[in-house]
C-alpha positions as CSV (number, residue, x, y, z in Angstrom):
1,X,-5.7,8.9,-16.7
2,X,-4.1,12.1,-15.8
3,X,-3.7,12.6,-12.0
4,X,-0.1,12.1,-11.0
5,X,0.5,9.5,-8.3
6,X,2.0,10.6,-5.1
7,X,3.4,8.9,-2.0
8,X,3.5,10.8,1.4
9,X,4.8,9.4,4.6
10,X,2.4,10.0,7.4
11,X,3.8,8.1,10.4
12,X,6.6,5.8,11.5
13,X,6.2,3.5,14.5
14,X,9.0,0.9,14.7
15,X,8.5,-1.6,12.0
16,X,5.2,0.0,11.0
17,X,5.2,2.9,8.6
18,X,2.1,4.6,7.3
19,X,2.1,6.2,3.9
20,X,-0.7,7.7,1.7
21,X,-0.9,7.0,-2.0
22,X,-2.9,9.6,-3.9
23,X,-3.9,10.1,-7.5
24,X,-3.6,7.5,-10.3
25,X,-1.8,4.2,-9.9
26,X,-1.2,3.3,-13.6
27,X,1.7,2.8,-16.0
28,X,2.4,6.5,-16.0
29,X,2.9,6.8,-12.3
30,X,4.1,3.4,-10.9
31,X,7.6,3.8,-12.3
32,X,8.1,6.7,-10.0
33,X,6.1,5.4,-7.1
34,X,7.5,1.9,-6.8
35,X,11.1,3.0,-5.9
36,X,9.7,5.4,-3.3
37,X,7.5,2.6,-1.7
38,X,10.4,0.1,-1.9
39,X,12.6,2.6,0.0
40,X,10.0,2.8,2.7
41,X,9.8,-1.0,2.7
42,X,13.5,-1.3,3.1
43,X,13.4,0.5,6.4
44,X,10.0,-0.7,7.7
45,X,8.9,-4.3,7.6
46,X,5.2,-3.5,8.0
47,X,4.2,-0.6,5.7
48,X,0.6,0.4,5.6
49,X,-0.6,2.2,2.5
50,X,-3.6,4.4,2.8
51,X,-5.4,4.2,-0.5
52,X,-8.3,6.5,0.3
53,X,-7.1,9.2,-2.1
54,X,-6.4,6.9,-5.0
55,X,-8.5,8.1,-8.0
56,X,-7.7,5.2,-10.4
57,X,-5.8,1.9,-10.2
58,X,-5.2,-0.4,-13.2
59,X,-3.2,-3.6,-13.5
60,X,0.1,-1.6,-13.3
61,X,-1.0,-0.3,-9.9
62,X,-1.9,-3.7,-8.7
63,X,1.4,-5.1,-10.0
64,X,3.2,-2.4,-8.0
65,X,1.4,-3.5,-4.8
66,X,2.2,-7.2,-5.5
67,X,5.9,-6.4,-6.2
68,X,6.1,-4.5,-3.0
69,X,4.5,-7.3,-1.1
70,X,6.9,-9.8,-2.6
71,X,9.8,-7.7,-1.7
72,X,8.6,-7.4,1.9
73,X,7.9,-11.2,2.2
74,X,11.6,-11.9,1.3
75,X,12.5,-10.1,4.6
76,X,9.6,-11.6,6.7
77,X,7.6,-8.5,6.3
78,X,4.1,-7.8,5.1
79,X,2.0,-5.2,3.3
80,X,-1.4,-3.8,4.4
81,X,-3.6,-1.4,2.5
82,X,-6.3,0.8,4.1
83,X,-9.5,2.3,2.7
84,X,-9.2,1.3,-0.9
85,X,-11.8,3.0,-3.1
86,X,-14.4,0.6,-4.6
87,X,-12.8,0.2,-8.0
88,X,-9.4,-0.5,-6.4
89,X,-10.9,-2.9,-3.9
90,X,-12.7,-4.7,-6.7
91,X,-9.4,-5.1,-8.7
92,X,-7.6,-6.4,-5.6
93,X,-10.2,-8.9,-4.8
94,X,-10.9,-10.1,-8.4
95,X,-7.1,-10.8,-8.8
96,X,-7.1,-12.6,-5.4
97,X,-4.5,-10.2,-4.1
98,X,-6.5,-9.9,-0.9
99,X,-5.1,-13.3,0.0
100,X,-1.6,-12.0,0.2
101,X,-2.1,-8.3,1.0
102,X,-4.0,-7.4,4.2
103,X,-6.9,-5.1,3.2
104,X,-8.5,-2.9,5.9
105,X,-11.6,-0.7,5.7
106,X,-9.9,2.3,7.2
107,X,-6.5,3.6,8.4
108,X,-7.9,3.9,11.9
109,X,-8.7,0.2,11.9
110,X,-5.1,-0.7,11.1
111,X,-3.6,1.7,13.7
112,X,-6.0,0.4,16.4
113,X,-4.9,-3.1,15.7
114,X,-1.2,-2.0,16.2
115,X,-1.2,0.8,18.8
116,X,2.5,0.2,19.7
117,X,3.6,0.0,16.1
118,X,4.3,-3.7,16.0
119,X,3.2,-5.6,12.9
120,X,2.0,-8.6,14.8
């Protein structure tokens, strides 16, 4: 795949941080994206990743999400993803990652559930 992956911080609300991932999540891009996402996770225990602009996700992208989730769980945090495209959602569910990563249909759904920015 050719579209470079990109992480953009959209909002910060206490332990909740919202970031958008865009482009491809594959072995070409995850080496750059994981450190950026890990830095976000180091300062916010409840990151939400908006995946609506992800154009492709392979096992490297899934691995990045699982590594990030593991890192967060070590500090009693959690990871949520919002609006994954059909192919990405299929990969997440087939791998069973939806049992450890909260998957939401839209970013608005996540933010409505946490209007004050708490992750609870």
